[in-house]
C-alpha positions as a Python dict, from the first residue, in 0.01 Angstrom:
ca = {
    (1, 'X'): (0, 0, 0),
    (2, 'X'): (-363, 53, 95),
    (3, 'X'): (-579, 225, -168),
    (4, 'X'): (-921, 378, -178),
    (5, 'X'): (-1033, 78, -385),
    (6, 'X'): (-924, -193, -140),
    (7, 'X'): (-981, -19, 194),
    (8, 'X'): (-1275, -133, 409),
    (9, 'X'): (-1470, 182, 494),
    (10, 'X'): (-1750, -6, 670),
    (11, 'X'): (-1840, 176, 991),
    (12, 'X'): (-1546, 415, 957),
    (13, 'X'): (-1525, 791, 938),
    (14, 'X'): (-1296, 915, 660),
    (15, 'X'): (-1162, 1270, 671),
    (16, 'X'): (-1102, 1379, 312),
    (17, 'X'): (-886, 1674, 208),
    (18, 'X'): (-1041, 1810, -110),
    (19, 'X'): (-972, 2126, -308),
    (20, 'X'): (-1300, 2316, -307),
    (21, 'X'): (-1127, 2650, -362),
    (22, 'X'): (-1379, 2732, -632),
    (23, 'X'): (-1451, 3075, -784),
    (24, 'X'): (-1757, 3259, -653),
    (25, 'X'): (-1932, 3563, -796),
    (26, 'X'): (-2056, 3860, -593),
    (27, 'X'): (-2370, 3663, -505),
    (28, 'X'): (-2156, 3377, -373),
    (29, 'X'): (-2261, 3156, -660),
    (30, 'X'): (-2009, 2904, -794),
    (31, 'X'): (-1893, 2999, -1144),
    (32, 'X'): (-1683, 2686, -1209),
    (33, 'X'): (-1752, 2367, -1013),
    (34, 'X'): (-1493, 2148, -1190),
    (35, 'X'): (-1296, 2079, -872),
    (36, 'X'): (-1610, 1977, -685),
    (37, 'X'): (-1734, 1751, -962),
    (38, 'X'): (-1397, 1574, -978),
    (39, 'X'): (-1405, 1504, -604),
    (40, 'X'): (-1744, 1332, -610),
    (41, 'X'): (-1619, 979, -703),
    (42, 'X'): (-1386, 965, -403),
    (43, 'X'): (-1659, 1076, -161),
    (44, 'X'): (-1902, 825, -309),
    (45, 'X'): (-1654, 539, -271),
    (46, 'X'): (-1641, 606, 102),
    (47, 'X'): (-2019, 621, 133),
    (48, 'X'): (-2083, 319, -87),
    (49, 'X'): (-1825, 129, 118),
    (50, 'X'): (-2033, 177, 431),
    (51, 'X'): (-1843, 473, 573),
    (52, 'X'): (-1911, 839, 641),
    (53, 'X'): (-1720, 1134, 496),
    (54, 'X'): (-1580, 1441, 670),
    (55, 'X'): (-1488, 1696, 404),
    (56, 'X'): (-1224, 1963, 465),
    (57, 'X'): (-1095, 2234, 233),
    (58, 'X'): (-982, 2592, 213),
    (59, 'X'): (-1157, 2866, 17),
    (60, 'X'): (-984, 3187, -79),
    (61, 'X'): (-731, 3359, 146),
    (62, 'X'): (-895, 3456, 476),
    (63, 'X'): (-547, 3469, 636),
    (64, 'X'): (-643, 3329, 973),
    (65, 'X'): (-965, 3523, 1015),
    (66, 'X'): (-1322, 3391, 1007),
    (67, 'X'): (-1440, 3610, 722),
    (68, 'X'): (-1799, 3528, 611),
    (69, 'X'): (-1721, 3575, 241),
    (70, 'X'): (-1483, 3278, 257),
    (71, 'X'): (-1721, 3042, 437),
    (72, 'X'): (-1763, 2694, 289),
    (73, 'X'): (-2130, 2733, 378),
    (74, 'X'): (-2160, 2901, 37),
    (75, 'X'): (-2082, 2575, -142),
    (76, 'X'): (-2261, 2324, 83),
    (77, 'X'): (-2585, 2343, -116),
    (78, 'X'): (-2411, 2265, -443),
    (79, 'X'): (-2221, 1978, -284),
    (80, 'X'): (-2555, 1839, -168),
    (81, 'X'): (-2685, 1859, -525),
    (82, 'X'): (-2377, 1683, -663),
    (83, 'X'): (-2398, 1399, -412),
    (84, 'X'): (-2777, 1381, -401),
    (85, 'X'): (-2797, 1390, -23),
    (86, 'X'): (-2810, 1626, 273),
    (87, 'X'): (-2482, 1782, 382),
    (88, 'X'): (-2422, 1847, 750),
    (89, 'X'): (-2218, 2161, 817),
    (90, 'X'): (-1991, 2249, 1109),
    (91, 'X'): (-1919, 2617, 1159),
    (92, 'X'): (-1565, 2532, 1268),
    (93, 'X'): (-1308, 2275, 1158),
    (94, 'X'): (-1154, 2180, 1495),
    (95, 'X'): (-1379, 2335, 1764),
    (96, 'X'): (-1666, 2188, 1962),
    (97, 'X'): (-1915, 2206, 1673),
    (98, 'X'): (-1682, 2001, 1452),
    (99, 'X'): (-1609, 1746, 1725),
    (100, 'X'): (-1976, 1699, 1810),
    (101, 'X'): (-2089, 1678, 1446),
    (102, 'X'): (-1816, 1427, 1361),
    (103, 'X'): (-1901, 1212, 1664),
    (104, 'X'): (-2268, 1201, 1565),
    (105, 'X'): (-2199, 1117, 1200),
    (106, 'X'): (-2359, 795, 1078),
    (107, 'X'): (-2266, 567, 789),
    (108, 'X'): (-2366, 722, 457),
    (109, 'X'): (-2360, 1077, 590),
    (110, 'X'): (-2138, 1369, 489),
    (111, 'X'): (-2007, 1647, 712),
    (112, 'X'): (-1851, 1960, 564),
    (113, 'X'): (-1610, 2145, 792),
    (114, 'X'): (-1564, 2522, 788),
    (115, 'X'): (-1271, 2681, 602),
    (116, 'X'): (-937, 2540, 720),
    (117, 'X'): (-761, 2870, 655),
    (118, 'X'): (-967, 3049, 917),
    (119, 'X'): (-671, 2923, 1121),
    (120, 'X'): (-314, 3027, 1041),
    (121, 'X'): (-211, 2695, 1191),
    (122, 'X'): (-329, 2529, 868),
    (123, 'X'): (-78, 2701, 641),
    (124, 'X'): (190, 2693, 911),
    (125, 'X'): (169, 2312, 921),
    (126, 'X'): (95, 2316, 1293),
    (127, 'X'): (109, 1969, 1445),
    (128, 'X'): (-150, 2030, 1718),
    (129, 'X'): (-397, 2166, 1463),
    (130, 'X'): (-337, 1864, 1239),
    (131, 'X'): (-388, 1634, 1537),
    (132, 'X'): (-727, 1788, 1613),
    (133, 'X'): (-837, 1732, 1255),
    (134, 'X'): (-713, 1373, 1263),
    (135, 'X'): (-900, 1303, 1587),
    (136, 'X'): (-1229, 1349, 1403),
    (137, 'X'): (-1185, 1038, 1189),
    (138, 'X'): (-1062, 679, 1157),
    (139, 'X'): (-880, 719, 826),
    (140, 'X'): (-742, 995, 603),
    (141, 'X'): (-775, 1053, 229),
    (142, 'X'): (-582, 1320, 39),
    (143, 'X'): (-768, 1406, -280),
    (144, 'X'): (-634, 1762, -320),
    (145, 'X'): (-340, 1730, -557),
    (146, 'X'): (-355, 2102, -628),
    (147, 'X'): (-232, 2168, -271),
    (148, 'X'): (1, 1867, -242),
    (149, 'X'): (307, 2087, -289),
    (150, 'X'): (232, 2263, 39),
    (151, 'X'): (336, 2116, 376),
    (152, 'X'): (13, 2235, 534),
    (153, 'X'): (-153, 2072, 832),
    (154, 'X'): (-435, 1914, 633),
    (155, 'X'): (-228, 1810, 330),
    (156, 'X'): (83, 1660, 489),
    (157, 'X'): (116, 1685, 869),
    (158, 'X'): (-218, 1514, 939),
    (159, 'X'): (-93, 1193, 777),
    (160, 'X'): (148, 1141, 1068),
    (161, 'X'): (-150, 1070, 1294),
    (162, 'X'): (-269, 772, 1091),
    (163, 'X'): (-117, 427, 1051),
    (164, 'X'): (13, 339, 704),
    (165, 'X'): (-294, 121, 644),
    (166, 'X'): (-535, 405, 729),
    (167, 'X'): (-416, 679, 493),
    (168, 'X'): (-448, 688, 116),
    (169, 'X'): (-494, 898, -196),
    (170, 'X'): (-829, 978, -353),
    (171, 'X'): (-911, 930, -720),
    (172, 'X'): (-793, 1278, -825),
    (173, 'X'): (-449, 1238, -670),
    (174, 'X'): (-417, 883, -802),
    (175, 'X'): (-498, 1002, -1155),
    (176, 'X'): (-251, 1290, -1135),
    (177, 'X'): (28, 1068, -1004),
    (178, 'X'): (-29, 789, -1256),
    (179, 'X'): (-27, 1046, -1539),
    (180, 'X'): (296, 1200, -1412),
    (181, 'X'): (449, 854, -1377),
    (182, 'X'): (352, 777, -1736),
    (183, 'X'): (554, 1082, -1845),
    (184, 'X'): (840, 1100, -1596),
    (185, 'X'): (895, 743, -1477),
    (186, 'X'): (803, 504, -1756),
    (187, 'X'): (729, 693, -2079),
    (188, 'X'): (665, 527, -2410),
    (189, 'X'): (939, 656, -2639),
    (190, 'X'): (1002, 896, -2797),
    (191, 'X'): (908, 1138, -2519),
    (192, 'X'): (839, 1491, -2641),
    (193, 'X'): (794, 1794, -2416),
    (194, 'X'): (647, 2112, -2557),
    (195, 'X'): (742, 2408, -2340),
    (196, 'X'): (576, 2737, -2419),
    (197, 'X'): (485, 3056, -2242),
    (198, 'X'): (638, 3397, -2207),
    (199, 'X'): (952, 3361, -1997),
    (200, 'X'): (1250, 3128, -1981),
    (201, 'X'): (1297, 3232, -1618),
    (202, 'X'): (967, 3072, -1514),
    (203, 'X'): (1053, 2739, -1681),
    (204, 'X'): (1427, 2702, -1614),
    (205, 'X'): (1399, 2432, -1348),
    (206, 'X'): (1144, 2235, -1547),
    (207, 'X'): (1350, 2252, -1867),
    (208, 'X'): (1668, 2144, -1689),
    (209, 'X'): (1491, 1853, -1519),
    (210, 'X'): (1323, 1744, -1844),
    (211, 'X'): (1656, 1740, -2031),
    (212, 'X'): (1738, 1422, -1839),
    (213, 'X'): (1416, 1257, -1952),
    (214, 'X'): (1299, 1373, -2295),
    (215, 'X'): (1400, 1277, -2646),
    (216, 'X'): (1256, 1592, -2801),
    (217, 'X'): (1210, 1936, -2651),
    (218, 'X'): (1005, 2192, -2842),
    (219, 'X'): (1057, 2549, -2719),
    (220, 'X'): (762, 2769, -2808),
    (221, 'X'): (596, 3089, -2697),
    (222, 'X'): (780, 3415, -2636),
    (223, 'X'): (1058, 3240, -2444),
    (224, 'X'): (1211, 3131, -2775),
    (225, 'X'): (1314, 3491, -2849),
    (226, 'X'): (1564, 3480, -2564),
    (227, 'X'): (1733, 3188, -2741),
    (228, 'X'): (1724, 3364, -3078),
    (229, 'X'): (1871, 3687, -2941),
    (230, 'X'): (2143, 3486, -2764),
    (231, 'X'): (2263, 3386, -3113),
    (232, 'X'): (2255, 3744, -3237),
    (233, 'X'): (1920, 3719, -3414),
    (234, 'X'): (1705, 4027, -3476),
    (235, 'X'): (1381, 3995, -3278),
    (236, 'X'): (1234, 4344, -3318),
    (237, 'X'): (1011, 4434, -3025),
    (238, 'X'): (946, 4074, -2921),
    (239, 'X'): (948, 3984, -2554),
    (240, 'X'): (1296, 3889, -2436),
    (241, 'X'): (1484, 3833, -2109),
    (242, 'X'): (1827, 3985, -2158),
    (243, 'X'): (1947, 3851, -1822),
    (244, 'X'): (1897, 3495, -1947),
    (245, 'X'): (2079, 3502, -2281),
    (246, 'X'): (2379, 3314, -2142),
    (247, 'X'): (2153, 3061, -1974),
    (248, 'X'): (1973, 2998, -2303),
    (249, 'X'): (2304, 2905, -2464),
    (250, 'X'): (2384, 2678, -2169),
    (251, 'X'): (2051, 2500, -2210),
    (252, 'X'): (2124, 2443, -2579),
    (253, 'X'): (2469, 2307, -2497),
    (254, 'X'): (2332, 2076, -2228),
    (255, 'X'): (2061, 1948, -2462),
    (256, 'X'): (2323, 1864, -2724),
    (257, 'X'): (2542, 1687, -2469),
    (258, 'X'): (2248, 1476, -2352),
    (259, 'X'): (2133, 1391, -2702),
    (260, 'X'): (1807, 1583, -2676),
    (261, 'X'): (1657, 1702, -3002),
    (262, 'X'): (1593, 2072, -2930),
    (263, 'X'): (1338, 2220, -3170),
    (264, 'X'): (1258, 2589, -3206),
    (265, 'X'): (1059, 2791, -3455),
    (266, 'X'): (1244, 2908, -3766),
    (267, 'X'): (964, 3135, -3885),
    (268, 'X'): (715, 3342, -3693),
    (269, 'X'): (391, 3534, -3734),
    (270, 'X'): (473, 3896, -3653),
    (271, 'X'): (250, 4196, -3585),
    (272, 'X'): (293, 4571, -3582),
    (273, 'X'): (123, 4591, -3241),
    (274, 'X'): (1, 4366, -2964),
    (275, 'X'): (-364, 4368, -3062),
    (276, 'X'): (-625, 4146, -3222),
    (277, 'X'): (-659, 4385, -3520),
    (278, 'X'): (-285, 4420, -3582),
    (279, 'X'): (-132, 4397, -3929),
    (280, 'X'): (45, 4061, -3955),
    (281, 'X'): (294, 3882, -4177),
    (282, 'X'): (534, 3588, -4161),
    (283, 'X'): (911, 3626, -4149),
    (284, 'X'): (1225, 3436, -4039),
    (285, 'X'): (1241, 3430, -3659),
    (286, 'X'): (1587, 3587, -3653),
    (287, 'X'): (1500, 3872, -3889),
    (288, 'X'): (1207, 4051, -3726),
    (289, 'X'): (1205, 4421, -3827),
    (290, 'X'): (1213, 4698, -3569),
    (291, 'X'): (863, 4798, -3464),
    (292, 'X'): (730, 4443, -3512),
    (293, 'X'): (696, 4163, -3260),
    (294, 'X'): (654, 3787, -3287),
    (295, 'X'): (324, 3651, -3155),
    (296, 'X'): (288, 3301, -3301),
    (297, 'X'): (483, 3020, -3463),
    (298, 'X'): (497, 3043, -3843),
    (299, 'X'): (368, 2777, -4089),
    (300, 'X'): (707, 2610, -4146),
    (301, 'X'): (766, 2584, -3772),
    (302, 'X'): (420, 2440, -3715),
    (303, 'X'): (488, 2164, -3969),
    (304, 'X'): (817, 2079, -3794),
    (305, 'X'): (640, 2067, -3456),
    (306, 'X'): (363, 1846, -3594),
    (307, 'X'): (608, 1597, -3745),
    (308, 'X'): (786, 1548, -3412),
    (309, 'X'): (460, 1524, -3216),
    (310, 'X'): (307, 1268, -3452),
    (311, 'X'): (613, 1044, -3414),
    (312, 'X'): (602, 1058, -3032),
    (313, 'X'): (495, 788, -2789),
    (314, 'X'): (451, 1026, -2495),
    (315, 'X'): (376, 1399, -2505),
    (316, 'X'): (386, 1663, -2234),
    (317, 'X'): (246, 2006, -2320),
    (318, 'X'): (314, 2294, -2084),
    (319, 'X'): (251, 2636, -2234),
    (320, 'X'): (107, 2758, -2569),
    (321, 'X'): (331, 2844, -2863),
    (322, 'X'): (162, 3177, -2937),
    (323, 'X'): (-85, 3433, -2805),
    (324, 'X'): (-376, 3192, -2846),
    (325, 'X'): (-621, 3429, -2677),
    (326, 'X'): (-626, 3632, -3000),
    (327, 'X'): (-758, 3446, -3305),
    (328, 'X'): (-493, 3594, -3532),
    (329, 'X'): (-220, 3431, -3324),
    (330, 'X'): (-390, 3107, -3218),
    (331, 'X'): (-298, 2904, -3527),
    (332, 'X'): (26, 2760, -3392),
    (333, 'X'): (-120, 2645, -3061),
    (334, 'X'): (-426, 2502, -3232),
    (335, 'X'): (-208, 2305, -3475),
    (336, 'X'): (-6, 2169, -3182),
    (337, 'X'): (-328, 2070, -3002),
    (338, 'X'): (-458, 1895, -3314),
    (339, 'X'): (-130, 1708, -3361),
    (340, 'X'): (-137, 1596, -2997),
    (341, 'X'): (-495, 1478, -3044),
    (342, 'X'): (-399, 1283, -3357),
    (343, 'X'): (-97, 1126, -3188),
    (344, 'X'): (-313, 1029, -2889),
    (345, 'X'): (-566, 864, -3119),
    (346, 'X'): (-280, 658, -3261),
    (347, 'X'): (-174, 536, -2916),
    (348, 'X'): (47, 805, -2765),
    (349, 'X'): (-2, 916, -2405),
    (350, 'X'): (-54, 1291, -2373),
    (351, 'X'): (-49, 1502, -2057),
    (352, 'X'): (-161, 1865, -2073),
    (353, 'X'): (-61, 2074, -1774),
    (354, 'X'): (-22, 2436, -1674),
    (355, 'X'): (-303, 2691, -1668),
    (356, 'X'): (-249, 2836, -2014),
    (357, 'X'): (-221, 2496, -2181),
    (358, 'X'): (-541, 2380, -2015),
    (359, 'X'): (-720, 2700, -2119),
    (360, 'X'): (-582, 2651, -2467),
    (361, 'X'): (-701, 2292, -2511),
    (362, 'X'): (-1042, 2386, -2370),
    (363, 'X'): (-1071, 2687, -2601),
    (364, 'X'): (-1020, 2461, -2900),
    (365, 'X'): (-1277, 2210, -2769),
    (366, 'X'): (-1023, 1928, -2766),
    (367, 'X'): (-1020, 1823, -2400),
    (368, 'X'): (-1164, 1483, -2490),
    (369, 'X'): (-891, 1415, -2747),
    (370, 'X'): (-595, 1396, -2507),
    (371, 'X'): (-506, 1139, -2241),
    (372, 'X'): (-507, 1357, -1931),
    (373, 'X'): (-550, 1723, -1839),
    (374, 'X'): (-396, 1830, -1511),
    (375, 'X'): (-546, 2130, -1336),
    (376, 'X'): (-308, 2107, -1041),
    (377, 'X'): (-108, 2421, -1114),
    (378, 'X'): (184, 2457, -874),
    (379, 'X'): (182, 2092, -769),
    (380, 'X'): (219, 1978, -1129),
    (381, 'X'): (495, 2229, -1202),
    (382, 'X'): (692, 2129, -893),
    (383, 'X'): (657, 1763, -994),
    (384, 'X'): (797, 1847, -1338),
    (385, 'X'): (1082, 2028, -1167),
    (386, 'X'): (1169, 1704, -990),
    (387, 'X'): (1063, 1820, -644),
    (388, 'X'): (910, 1588, -384),
    (389, 'X'): (559, 1700, -294),
    (390, 'X'): (498, 1701, 86),
    (391, 'X'): (136, 1589, 45),
    (392, 'X'): (246, 1291, -163),
    (393, 'X'): (546, 1197, 50),
    (394, 'X'): (328, 1202, 363),
    (395, 'X'): (140, 899, 231),
    (396, 'X'): (386, 732, -4),
    (397, 'X'): (668, 768, 246),
}
């Protein structure tokens, strides 16, 4: 399979799907350029290989209309700064201006196309639209893993217009896929998944898929209260999904049948209100008084979690184990993060994914102490659910 590292870009135009859907303030200034920074190595590989780069992306949700506030013109200056060269800009992505600018592009130059989602054909996966994009270039690179779960024209359909030796993944997608493979395909045992967050309903498919793969499954966050109530435990005013009590018992049964070590908190930090200044205390997780609610894992539970994590060869963390945004209830998640960091230092592979987990690890200043942090959102979650991503299948086959 051709890769960005062995492809000959000399004299070729590469059209690169990136994810430059970055946040802008009311002055159209970028407030977080992480996605742009991560895309730079792929663009530079094309240029350093003697090729030229045609960059395409969406920004916001213009819903098929050319709305000025969603123009990629707002980010062209910053892209120029990141690459250290002039960026040519086309005020369309498939029209005459794009065709003419792409035709005139010379080796070492970069062309930024206007917002793909100015056309509904992009999100509809329209073949003609994809064909017009493909016609601008000699080869295609998908470096937008965050949109790989969508069968959009620029993320999946466009690949049909290129031969197998002229389409490839960029560095971001390669890193995401290799990290997922390290967890899902060939993990170093034991494999431990830490699933947190508020609702069982939002993690059902992931949990069920992971039961076929993991050795240990730690259930954290508010979703654990659904399991506790299913056994008749007293959870006070803690968040619970009464419609999923039976499912919680089924998950426990399935875990036991598959030999998965299912670990849940046995004590919890409770509060008399959902607030940073609440009165707190620790109690058994199945004996929370009325008028109190559980907001973090208790000290005994944290020690149990840490022991399992430190004995793991591969760790997946998706969702905090408490309300980490409030200092009073961040202790459990911080202890988990520290244990993951320690296990990683000892040779374990650790993948952090899901918005809250990423925010959590960044809040604790520990991003450099884990193996990989995925910021892919939906694409990562669908991968963990066992789904085939259209943007990946379009190139992998």
